[in-house]
Structures are given as C-alpha cells and as structure tokens.
N, C-alpha and C positions, 0 to 999 in steps of 0.2 A: 837962824831959821832958814829952812831950805826954800827953794823956789816953788815947791808944791804945797807948802803948809797951809796956804790960804784955801786950798781946795779940800782940806780935810775937816769935815764937820765932825765935831765931838771927839777929835783925836786927843789923846792924853799926852802926846809928846810931839816935838817938831823935827827931830833928827831922823833921818831915814836909816833903817836897819841896813848895815852893810853885811856882805857875805861872811858868815862865820861857820864854816864846816867844822863840826866837832871831831874829836879824835876818831880816825877811821879804823874800822875793824881789820882792813886788809891794806897793806902797803904794796903798791905796784911800782916796780922800777922799769924804766925804759930799757929795752934790750934790743936784740936783733929783730929783723922783720921776717924771719924764716918760720918753718913749721915747728911744731912742738917736738921735744925729744921724748924718748921712751918713758922716762920717769914722769913727765908731765902727762903723757897719754894714759898712763896707768891710773891717774886720778879721775879720768872721765869714763862714764859708762851708763848704760840704761838701768842696771840693777847692781846694788852692792858696792858702789864706789863712793868716794868722797864727794865727787861732783857729778851732776847730771850731764847729758850730752850738750846742753846749752851752756855749761860752765857754772850753773847755779849750785850753791851749797845744798846738798841733799837733806842734811839734818835740819831740824828746827833750831830755834834759839834756846838758850839756857833757861829763860823765863817761861818758856812754853807758850808765848804769845804768837810765835810763828811756828807752824807745824812742819814736819818733815814733808818733802815732796814725794808723792807717790805716782807711779805711772798708771794712773787711773783717770780716764777721760770723764768729763761731766756727762751724766745721762740726761737725755731730754725728758722733761715731764710728760706724763701720759696725755696731757691736753694738747701737746704740740703737734701741729700739722705743717708739712712743708709749705713755705710761702707766707707763713704768718710771722708776726713778731715773736721773738723768743721768750716764752714765759720764764719767770724767775724760778730757777730750781732751788733757790734758797729763800723763798718767800716767808718761811716760818722763822728765819733768823731775826732775833731782836737786837736793838741797839745795845751794845755793851756799855758804852759811856759816851758822853758828849764833851767835846772841847769847845770852850767859849772864850770870850774876851776876859772873863774873870779867872780862868784857870789855865790858859794856854801856856803860861810860862813853866808850869809843871811838866809839860811835854815838849819843851823847847828843843831838846836833843833829837826829837823825832819829827820836827817840822822844818821846812825850808825857810829861807829868808823871806821869800814871797808870801808864804802862808802866814808867817808871823806878822808881816806887814798888813795883811788883810784883817787880822784881829785888832790891830792898832787903829786902822782907818775906819773900820765899820764895827762899832761896839755890839751890834746885833748879830754879827756873823758867827756861825758855829759849824762844827763838823761832827757828824754822827759816825762813831767808830763801831765797826762790826767785826765779828769773828773772821780771822784771816783764813782764806781758802785758796790754796795754790792750784788754781784750775787751769793754768796754762800747760796743757798736756796735748801734744800733737801726735799725728799718725806716725807709725814706726819708720816709714821711709824718710821722714824729716830728721829723725834722730840718727838714722843710719848715715845720712848725708853729712850731718854735723860731725860725726866721728871720723868720717873719711876726710872732710875738710881740715880737721885738726891735724891730720897727718901730713898734709900737703900744702895748705894755703900759705901764701906769702903776701904781705902788704908792701906797698911802695907809694911814693909821692912824686908827682911830676915836677918839673922845674917851676911851673906856675902855681904849685901848691895844691893841686888836685889829688885827692886820695884815690888809690886804686888797689886792686888785688888780683891774684891769679890762682889757679888750681883749686877753685871752690865753686859749688853750685847748690841750688835748692834751699840751703839753710845757712845758719850762722857760720861765718868763715873762721872766726877766731874765738872758740869757746873759752880759752884762757888768754885774754888780751894782755899784751905786754906794754901797751901805751894807749894814749888817748885816740890816736888814729885808728887803731884796731878796734877799740871800743865803739867808735862811731861807725866803722865799717860793719860791725855786728848789727847796728840799727839798719844800715843799708841792706844787709843780706838776711834780715829776719824773715821767717816764713810768712808768706802772704797768700791769701785766697786768690787763685788765678783769675776768676771771673766774678764780677759783681756789677749789678745795675742798681742804683740807689738814688735817694733824694738827699742832696747835701745842702739843704736849705740853710740860709744864714739870716741872723737877726743882729744888726748893730744897734744895741739897746742904749737909750739915753739915760742920763742920771735920774730921770723921773720915771723910768720904766717903760717909756714909749718905744715902739719899734715898727718898722715896715718889713715884713718877711719877704726875702728874696727866694723864690722857688727855683731850685737848681737841679736839673736832671743830669745824672752822670753815669756814663758807662766806662768801665775800666777792665783792662786785661793786663795782668802782671804775669809774665811768662816765667819768672824766676823760679817759682816753687812747683812747677809742673813735674810730675813724677818721672816722666821719661827723659828729663834732662840729664846729661852727663857732662863732665869736664871737657870731653872731646867734642860734643856737639853743641855746646852752649858757649857763646861769647859774651861776657858781661860788658864789653865795650861797644856793642851795637844796640840798637833800639830793642827794648824788651818790656817797657812799660808804655801802654797806650791808653790815652785819656781823652774822653770826649765829653764836654760840658755844655749844656744849653740852659740859658736863663728863660724860665717860663713866665715869671712875674717878678716885680710889678710891671705894668704895661710899658712904662718908659724904657725899660731894659729888655723886655721880652724879645726873644729871637737872637740875642747875642750868643755867639758860639766861640768856645776856645777848644782847640785840639793841641795836645802835646804828646810828643814821643820822646822817651828818655831811655838812655842806656842804664845799666845798673850802676856803673861808675862812669865818671865824666873825664877820664884821662885822655881818651882819644877822640871823643865826640861830645859836643855840647847839646843842650836841649833843642829840639826842633818844635816850634810852636807857631800856631796861626790863630788869628782872631777874625771873626766875621761880625760886622756891625750892620744890622738890618737897615738902618737909615742910609748908609752909604752903599749898601749892597755890594760890598767888596770884601774879598778875602785878602788879608795882609799877613805877612810874616810878623811874628811878635817876639823878637829876641829879648825884649824887656821883661817878659814874664818869667822872672827868675830873681833870686837873691831877695833884696828888700823892696822890690816893687810892691805896691799895695795888693793884698789878696782880693780876689773877686768878691764884691758885695760886702767888704769889710769896713767901709767908710774910713779907711786909713788906720784901723785898729789892729791890723796884723800884717805881717809881711808874707809874700808868696812862699818863701822857703819854710814857713811854719806849718803848712798843711801836712797832715800825717805826723806831726811832731817835728819833722825836719825832712826836707827834700831838696833835690838839685845838687849842684856842685858844692863841694865842701872846701873851697879855696880861699875864702876870705877870713877864716879864723884859724888859730892854732889851738889844738885840742890837748888838754892835759887830763890824764886819768887820776882822779883823787882817791879812788878806792871804792869801798862799799860802806853803806850805813843803813840803818833801819829808819824808814820814813812812812808816815801815813799818806797813802796815795789812793786815788780813785781806782776801784777794782770791782769786777763782777757787777757792772752797772746795768743790770737787767731792769731794775725798778724804774729808772728814769727813761728807759727806752720803751716802755709799755705803750702799745697802740691805744690804750684806754685813756692816756693823758692827752690833753690839749697843750698847745704852745704856751698858753697863758697859765697853765699849771706848772710848766717847767720853768718859766721866767717869772720871777716874783715882782710885785709892784715896786720893790726897791731897785729894780734894774739888774739884779743878780739872779743866779740860779736859786730855785726853791730848794733849800738844803734838806728839806724833809724827804726828798726823793733821791738824795745823793748818798752813795755808799763809799766809805773810806775804810781801808784795811791797812794793817802794818805789814810791810814787805821789805825785804832787803833790796836795795837798788844800787846800781853802779852810778857813781857821780863823775860827770865829765864837765870840765870847765872849758868853755870856748872863749878865747880872747881875740879881739880884732887884730889882724896882722898889720904891721906897720906898712903904710902906703896904700891901704885899702879902706874902703868906706862901706858902712852899713848902718842901719838905724840903731842897732845895738852895739855897744862897746864890749859887752860881755854877756854871755849866756851860760847858765849852769843847767845841765840836763840831768834828770834822774830817770834811769832806765831800769825797768823791772828785770830782776835777775833771771826769771823763768822764761821770758819771752824776748827781751831786749827791745821792747816797745818803750818809747819815751812816755812816762806817766805825768811828769811835771817839768816845767821850765821856768827858771827865774831869769827875767830879762833886765838888763841894766842900761841906763842912758849914758851919755858921754860925760856926765859929771860923776859917774860911778855910783849913782843912786838907783835903788830898786824902782823899776818903772812898771813892769808887767809880770803877771803870773799866768802861765798857761797850764790848763788841765786837760789831759786826754782821758776820757771816761771809756774804758774798754770792757769787753766781755768776750767770752768764748762762744763762737757760733757752733754749737754742739752738733748740728746736723752735718756740717762740712769739716769740722775739726780744725778750724783756724781762729785765731784771735783777731779782733778788729775793733776799731774805735766807733762808738755809737754817738758820742757827743764830744766836740772839742770846744773848749771855752777859753777865752782870754780876758782877763781883768786888766784894764788900763788904769793904773792908780793916779796918773796925772790928770786924765780926763774924767775920772770917776764914771767910767763906762765899761760895758761888757760886750764882747762879741761872742755869740753862740753859733756854732756851725754844726752841720749834720742833723738839723732839727727835722726828723722825718716822722714824728709821732702821728701827725694828721695825714700822712701820705701812705703809700704802699711800703711794706717791709722790704728790706734788701732782697734782691733776686739773684741767686747764685747759678741759675740755670741758663742765663743769657749766653749766647754764642754768636759772635759777629765775625764777618770776614775782615781780614787785615785792612782792606781798602776802606772800611768804615772810618778808620782813624787817620784819614788823609785829608789834605786841603780840598781835594776834588769833591769830597762828599759834603763839605761844610755848607755850601750855599743852599743846596736843596733842603737840607735839614734845618737851616737857620732862618728861613723865611717865616715871618709871623703867620 
C-alpha cells in the first residue's frame, strides 16, 4: 500500500499508476543540433506538404477521429465585439461520448497516467469528448518565420545545463525536433500574443470545495512574436518578456506586486525579478521566484515554473523526446471561459472543475519526459509533458514525486483568440492527488475579458514603478 492510499476515498486499488507510454507512432533519434537538411525541409510547408510549418502532421488519422489540418483560421461569431469574452464558435457541437470510471480502460491508450489516476481516485470523475477541431491556425508571418527558422536554427546547451538556440525568431525554432531539448525549445519559442492585460485569479480549493479567490491583475509584454522582429535585430538572450502582477484581493495580500523580466532563453542571463510587500513598503530583488518556489497564491499546490505550462530556466531536468501519440486533451475551451459563468459554476462542490463545462478533444501530441538531473533539486522527480502538435503549447503534464509515484495532473485549457490570431490559455488547473486538492488559475469569468489593446512603456516593468503601483 502506498503512502497516499489513506487519502483515496472509494479508490478501487492501492498501487499508483506508473508511467506507461504506449507504442509511439513516431520514433525520434537524437542527432546533431544544426539546421534541417534539404530533404527534411521538403517535408515542411503551408500547403501540400506532409508536415505543416509547425511540424504537425497535416493529414488526419486513419480512423477519421483527427481531421486534416487546414490553413483556415477560426471565424469570430457575429455576436463578438472587441473587448468581450470570446463566444464559443462551436456552441452547437454535442458531446460525442463520455469517458468515466466505468469505461476509461477502453480508452487507456489515449489517456495519460495522470488522467487514468483521476478516474481511479475519483469514481464520479468524467471527461466529455467532443469533435476534434484543429483550430490552431496562425497568421502568415508566423508560418513564414517558422520555415525560415527551420533552415537556420541551431540549439545548444550551456555547461550548467541551460538550453539555448540561435538563428530563430518570432515562431517555433525547430519544426522537426531531433531531441527533447529542441522539443522543449519549441515550447519556449511558440508564437505568443505580444500584449495582454488580464485577470489571472487563483483559487486554491480544499477537498471540501471551499476556496478564497485571489484577484490578480497582470500586464504582460512578450516581444518574441512581434512581426518586425528579425534574426539580426532580436537577441533571445536579453530581456524580452515583461511581466507585472498585482494582487488586489484578499485584503491581507492586497497590494503585493511582482515584476519579472525574462530573456527567451536563459543561457546568458537569468530572470530579473522584484517583489513589493505593502506591509514593509520595500521593493526587494526576488531571485527565488523561479524553479520550484511556490507559485503566487497557490498555497503550495504548484511551482513557479509551471505557469504557462513551463517557464524559466530549463537547467534542472534532462529532456527526452518520446515521440508522438494520440491523447484526449483540453482544447477549444470557450465554454468554460464564458463571462456568463460564475466561479462557483466553474468550481464544483467536490473541489474540482465542473466537467460539464470542460471540452476534451483527441489530438496528436509530442511527449517529452523530463527527469531531474543528478545533483539538482526540484519538487518533481519527473514530469511528462504533452504538447499539442499544431501549437507546441503544453496541454497536459503528469508530475511525479520522489518515490516515482504520480502526484499531480496539470491541465492547460486553451483557445484561439480569433480576433488577434493567437492561442492562449484561459484556465490552468492542477490536481494534487496526495492532498486531494485543486488549484485553478486564470479564473477571470467574473472580471473583465483579456485586453489586447494595452500598450505600456518599458519603464512600467521596472522596480522603479513598483512602489507607486503597489500601495493599497
């Protein structure tokens, strides 16, 4: 019996599921770290090629449950107006079938270890499966950049294990990754909406469903995907991600500010971060806001490097590319992002998401296993990432403790912001199976919708601006 078995009400077994990746559709061998050759380049293209510019398989699967990718962007519903939450363009889609505790083993080859563990621990847990829609379609300049990157990009690793790249800009650096490092660098270099102001509210939910909402206002400027960038004028080793976070509630935390400036890769420069505590009225450097330090307002249920799926230096793990497989992942999550829903609609009395609002689809994903490097420490001993082939966003993560047992399942609920042409996460969820708790992040349903029109001076994202904006 494992150390967690006492926490599992109604569980039918006591042993934890260990990682069991089924036979992978594609076998990837570690090769050189240089650009692609002519034969590999011939596989990539916007139309008529085997692979899309993102390196995704253009064709659907043989069963017809995954359609072919088409270079057709999602059209905004007629009811949409700039500044509002994005209405669901697929509201008429019906549930194709439901996976539950009674039948999940029939779909075992398309579920991750963490997902299967959810069915074992929570008998009432279910997943509604919808028609697969490959809506990750970006603007032409994104794909043009990816094809140029494929010709030139090179990856490398520093002596301290930090991953880096050169000769790439705007978009995925390695559409045909040759190893785990390059696959993770595709997550780092995925196209991102350059400007956004949003509410990244967090709820650390107890096992009884109780929570106190932390209201968190965030302004972000990701310069990576701006269309005027070129390899000559953009340096990925200098600050290019600017982040300003202010806690507005609850009262005991209100006024706390965190500012972070990140490069795209961390080979030459580390994260610059500062924190302002209104009780002390002091701005302090915060080098600890990285790796496995507790994420803001998470009550210890998530690590800092889990935000956006994965962020910060990639130097504490070794990355192995296991290939591709088909998995049911959160996708086209417009329904749960509706401004008509309240937080109590999204979070069920059981302390988990209300699965009636969650949409899962079958997609091909890249599977990357991250194993803790010898001599390094982290809360996780191993993480397995599942990255959507059309966007390179992390959709799911299985996290393992230091006994090798499944510990946490992370879900990134994404959607295409069809007015700006970028994919983003609308809800990030982490299920902690040892604590029988959930952390829900980006809960903005009762707030304003994300604002993509915000423009701020660079000095806004500096320690000099923190005190004035952090005072209650």
